[in-house]
N, C-alpha and C positions, 0 to 999 in steps of 0.2 A: 625290964628297962630296955634291954637290947631290942625286943620286939617293938616297943613303942618307938625307939629311935629309927628302926628300919621303916616303920609306917610313915613317920614324919619325913624321912628322906624320900620315900616313894611319892608322897604327896607333893613335896617341893618339885621333884622331877616332873610330875604330871602338870603342875602349873606352868613350868618353863616350857614344856612341850606344847601345851595349848597356846601359850603366848607366841611361841615360834610359828605355829600354824597360822595364827592371825596375821603375823607379820608377812608370812609367805603369801596369804590371800591378798593382803593390801598391796604387796609389791607386784602381784600378778596382774593388777588392774592398771592399765596405762593411764597416767594423769590426763585430765581434760580441764579446759577452762571454758566456762559457760557464760554467755551473755544473754540476758532476757530482753526481748524486744516486745513491747506491749502496745496494742492498738490505742491510739490517742482517744480520750473521751469515753473509753469503754470501761465502766466501773467493774463489771463482771470479770473482764480480762485482768484488770489491776488486782482484784482480790485473788484471782488464781495465781498471779505472779508472786504475790506476797507469800502465799502458802507454799508455793513451789520453792522459793528461795530458802525458806526455813528448812524444808525437807532436804534440799541439796546440801546446805551447811551441816545438817545432822549426819550426812553421809560423806563428809570431808570432800565435798566438791566445791571448788572456788567459783563464785559468781562475781563477775566484774562488770564495770560500766561500759568499757570498750574492749574489744578483742585484743588491741595492741598492748594492754596492760598485763596480759597473761604471760606466763613463761613460754619462751620459744620452744621449749621441750614438750609442751602440752599440746594435745590436739585441741582445736578450737571448735566450739559448737554454739550456734545461735538457736535459741528457743523463741520462736515467733508465736505470740499468743493473740489470737483474734485475726479476722480477715484483713484488716488494715495493716497490721504488723507483718502478716504473711506476704502481702503484695509488695510491701517495702523491701522485705528481705530478698524476695525473688528478684527484684529489680536492681538491687544494689550490692549484694554480697558477691565476693570473689570466689573462684573455684576452690580455694584452699580452706574455706570455712564450710563445715557441714551444717545443715539446717534441719531442725525438728519443728514441725508445725503443730500447734495446739488450737483447738476450736476453729478449724478451717472448714468453711462450708464446702459441700461437695462440688457445687458449681464453680466456686472460686478455685478449688484444686484442679478441676478439669480444664479451666482456662489457662492454667500455668503449666500444664503437662509439657515436659520436654525443655523447659526453660532453665532447669537447674540439674546439674550432674551430681552434686554432693548432697543428696537427700538422705537424712538419717531416719526419717519416719514422720508419720502424720497421725494426729488424733482428730477425727472429724468433729464438726460442731453438732451434728444431728445424731439423735439415736436412730438405730436401724428401724425401718418400717415394720419389720417382723416383730420387734419388741412391743410396739404399740398395738399391733394386731393380737399379740399374745395377751396384752392387757385387756383388750375388749373381750377376748375369749374367756379370760379368767374372771373378770369383774362383772361382765354383763353377758352371762352365758345364754340368755334367752333372746338376745338382740342380734339376730343373724344378718339382717339387712344393714349394711354399712355404706354410708355415703362418703365420697372423697371428691374434693374440688382440686383439679390439677391445672396448674399454670405451666408456663414454658420450662421451669426448672425441674419439674417432675416428669416431663414427657419421656425422657430416656429410661426412666425407672418403672414405668407403668406395667410393663409385661411381668417384671419380677414381683411387683406388689400384688398384682392380680393372682399370680401363681401362689404366692404366700398366703393370701386370703383364702383361696380355694382349698389349700392344704389344711386349713383350720376350720373348714366348714362354713366359711363366711361368704356371703354374696356381696360383692363390691360393686356399687353403682358409682360411675365416674362421670363428672361434668367437667369438660375442658374449657378453660377460659384463657384469654390472651391479654386482658386488661382489667383494672380494678372495677370498672363499671359493670362488668359481667358477673361479679362475685355474688351480689345480693340475689339476683334472679336465679342463679345456679343453686344457691342455698334453698330458696323457696321450692325449687323442683325436687331437690334431694330429700327434704324433710317430709315431703308428702309420701314418699315410698320407703324411706329408710327409718331404722329404729336407733341408729347411732351415727354420729358424724365424726369422721377421722380427720384430724388436722395434722398435716405433714408440712415441714418447712418449704415454703415457696414465696419468694419475694413479691410476686404479683398478687397472690391470694391473701396472704396474711400481712396486712399493713396497718398503720395507725388509722387509716380511713375505713378499713373493712372488718376489723376484728369485732368491734362492738355490734355492728349490724348483724354479723354472722351469728354471734352468741345470742343476740336478742331473738332473731328469727327461730333459731333452734330451740331456745328455752320456751317460747310461746307455743311451739308444737310438741313439747314434751320429749325432745330428742337431745340426749346428752352428747356433749362434745368431749372427745378424748384427744388430748393435745400433747405437745412435745416440749413445753417449757413451764417453768414455775410462774413466769409472768402471765402466761395464758391461763394458768390455773387461777391466779388471783383475779384475773379479769372476768372469769365466769365459766371456764371449762369445768366439767364435772370431775374429770380425772386427768392426770398427766404423769408422764415419766420423764425425768430430767436428771442431769448431773450437776452437782454443786461445785463451786470453786475448789473446795477441799477434795472432792472426788476426782476432779480433773487434774489437780496438782499431784495427787497420789499416783495416778497413772502416768503422768508426765515424768515424775521422778523415777519411776520404775524404768521408763524408756531411756532416760539419760544414763542411769546406772548400767543398763544393758549395753548401751553404746560404749560406755567407759570400759566395760569388760570385753570389748572387742567383737561384739555380735554384728557390727556393721549396720547396713541399712535394715531398718525394721519395717514390717508391713504397715500399710494404711489400716488404721483401727477405728472402730466406733468407740464411743465412750464406754469403758468397761464397767465402771462403778456408777451406780445410779440410785435415785430415790423414786418413790411413788407418792404422789400427793392426791388428796381427795378434798374437793370443795364441799364441805359439809352443808353449807347453806343451800347450794344448788341441788345437792343430792336429796336433801329433805324436801325441797320444793317439787322435785320431780318424782318424789315418792319411791326412791330407789333404796334397796337394801343391799349394802355392800359390806364386805369384811373390812377390818382395819387396814390403813395404809401399810403398816408393818407386815401384816399377814399377806397382803397382796404382793408386796415387794419380795418377801421371802420365797413365795411360790413362783413369782415371775422369774427370779434368778435361777430357778431349777429347770425352766422351760427351754427347749431348743430354739435358737434363733436362726 
């Protein structure tokens, strides 16, 4: 009986010690108050915000409608989700409020460089070009001639993209355009020489007026399009890699928690968590044989970006 009593006593002590450790960890994190600022009319951003709010509540982080309602003892953080919300935050927030951007286009970020001192971190809207090049290398290993239409937004990145393609044994053919009207002819030229077409985010190249003609020309010439969004996939791209609202919310929550723990400004990040989609109807019509999206995704996550 004495042995049993000692075991129970030790067990109770252990529980108290663990509880004490948890309290110490919680006390070690400085409290913060978070406000979510969401781009108006952006359903994707709104879904991301809903998911993020749930994750923050689960981690005992207060989410408020306005910064002023938070405790004065808490550090204040605004999470701006989407390009519109980011621009509004950059223009209106005072220097005492830190800013975390989510789904911020690269070009939008570059236009606002130097306009805010209290930057907590940024998650870009776009997947890195190297991830899409990896996707082509992995899913379409025999298609080495890759076409890319580059508008003004991609100009500064072309050297890095060409280098990344060369590292993967891909020959990148580039057509530069400056306006929507030039996209169709550029696609016609690229599909004559290319075996795959890479779609990277560019507001001049990929618009409501250009996406369908681009997909149709590529499809008629047997050239699969590898794209950067789920919407592009549904429209007719053969393959795409993209991040869902749930995945972006997960990464955002991790960054908020890191900021709460005192890690300060966090680096500009590409979307870390992502999915791979295959348009089965297009793949069958182009007579492509591909692994499952799950298999492609698992292998893609293991590749260096």
